[in-house]
RODO-2510 file (C-alpha; in nm, 4 decimals, decimal comma):
residues 94
     n   res          X          Y          Z
     1     m    -5,1509    -2,2273    -2,1178
     2     a    -5,0703    -1,9058    -2,3008
     3     k    -4,7367    -1,8664    -2,4761
     4     i    -4,4971    -1,5868    -2,3934
     5     f    -4,1802    -1,4935    -2,5808
     6     a    -3,8542    -1,4927    -2,3844
     7     k    -3,7693    -1,1458    -2,5168
     8     n    -4,0823    -1,0158    -2,3382
     9     l    -3,9409    -1,1431    -2,0082
    10     s    -3,6080    -0,9633    -2,0358
    11     n    -3,5569    -0,7146    -1,7509
    12     k    -3,8953    -0,8019    -1,5991
    13     q    -3,9370    -0,7323    -1,2259
    14     v    -3,9482    -1,0449    -1,0059
    15     m    -4,1720    -1,0310    -0,6971
    16     a    -4,2507    -1,2856    -0,4251
    17     t    -4,6029    -1,4000    -0,3410
    18     d    -4,5765    -1,1931    -0,0206
    19     g    -4,5290    -0,8763    -0,2303
    20     s    -4,1587    -0,8288    -0,1606
    21     e    -3,9219    -0,7357    -0,4424
    22     v    -3,6778    -1,0085    -0,5424
    23     g    -3,4988    -0,8441    -0,8351
    24     i    -3,4850    -0,8197    -1,2142
    25     l    -3,4781    -1,1174    -1,4526
    26     f    -3,1377    -1,1335    -1,6205
    27     n    -3,1537    -1,4678    -1,8023
    28     i    -3,3356    -1,8007    -1,8310
    29     v    -3,1747    -2,1472    -1,8235
    30     m    -3,3314    -2,4156    -2,0435
    31     d    -3,2593    -2,7884    -2,0755
    32     i    -3,2071    -2,8344    -2,4496
    33     k    -3,2810    -3,2095    -2,4444
    34     s    -3,6157    -3,1843    -2,2655
    35     s    -3,7054    -2,8293    -2,3815
    36     r    -3,7967    -2,7439    -2,0203
    37     l    -3,7169    -2,4226    -1,8410
    38     v    -3,4857    -2,5052    -1,5526
    39     s    -3,4132    -2,1803    -1,3709
    40     l    -3,4218    -1,8023    -1,3681
    41     v    -3,1077    -1,5933    -1,3278
    42     i    -3,1989    -1,2858    -1,1229
    43     k    -3,0119    -0,9635    -1,0481
    44     p    -3,1249    -0,9363    -0,6833
    45     d    -3,2809    -0,6255    -0,5320
    46     m    -3,0327    -0,4492    -0,3020
    47     a    -3,2671    -0,4954    -0,0031
    48     l    -3,2981    -0,8742    -0,0560
    49     d    -3,1148    -1,1070     0,1836
    50     i    -2,9512    -1,3367    -0,0721
    51     s    -2,7859    -1,5678     0,1834
    52     k    -3,0564    -1,8362     0,1532
    53     y    -3,0595    -1,8437    -0,2283
    54     k    -2,8313    -2,0294    -0,4673
    55     q    -2,5805    -1,7696    -0,5861
    56     e    -2,3657    -1,7424    -0,8948
    57     g    -2,1488    -1,4327    -0,8937
    58     e    -2,3699    -1,1261    -0,8533
    59     y    -2,6858    -1,3214    -0,9433
    60     i    -2,9231    -1,5568    -0,7633
    61     i    -3,0556    -1,8699    -0,9335
    62     l    -3,4214    -1,9592    -0,8780
    63     p    -3,5747    -2,2902    -0,9910
    64     f    -3,8436    -2,2421    -1,2533
    65     e    -4,0772    -2,4457    -1,0278
    66     s    -4,0902    -2,1434    -0,7951
    67     v    -4,2687    -1,9331    -1,0613
    68     r    -4,6373    -1,8816    -0,9788
    69     a    -4,7409    -1,6188    -1,2371
    70     i    -4,6034    -1,4172    -1,5278
    71     k    -4,7910    -1,0999    -1,6157
    72     d    -4,6754    -0,7477    -1,5335
    73     y    -4,4294    -0,9112    -1,2927
    74     i    -4,2848    -1,2570    -1,2524
    75     v    -4,4254    -1,3847    -0,9219
    76     i    -4,2301    -1,6524    -0,7354
    77     d    -4,2851    -1,8627    -0,4220
    78     k    -3,9906    -1,7805    -0,1915
    79     a    -4,0100    -2,1100    -0,0010
    80     i    -3,9597    -2,3101    -0,3202
    81     a    -3,6956    -2,0657    -0,4462
    82     k    -3,4988    -2,1191    -0,1241
    83     g    -3,5489    -2,4975    -0,1411
    84     k    -3,7656    -2,5126     0,1723
    85     k    -4,0576    -2,7063     0,0268
    86     a    -4,1101    -2,9450    -0,2583
    87     p    -4,2527    -2,7897    -0,5741
    88     q    -4,6093    -2,8786    -0,6615
    89     n    -4,7052    -2,9699    -1,0161
    90     e    -4,8992    -2,6486    -1,0595
    91     q    -4,9502    -2,4550    -1,3771
    92     v    -4,8003    -2,1108    -1,4100
    93     d    -5,0554    -1,8321    -1,4574
    94     i    -4,9557    -1,6305    -1,7650
***
């Protein structure tokens, strides 16, 4: 798996696998003990219905397991992000 610096992710557009806009990456949450990425903190797109997402203030919190690819955009699986299906142990395409 390729490495990517966190500073290169700052303000990156977040899209769903269906092509819809989710928002802009604001921050990343990491578990210090395990060194694993836990979640993404997203400033949601104004058109996004945020009612089914975990919310914290003006942001939505997406589990890192929902990430499917990181390239020009961060691509997430909405079903996993909303907690509707169990995450698969898949690699992230970066």
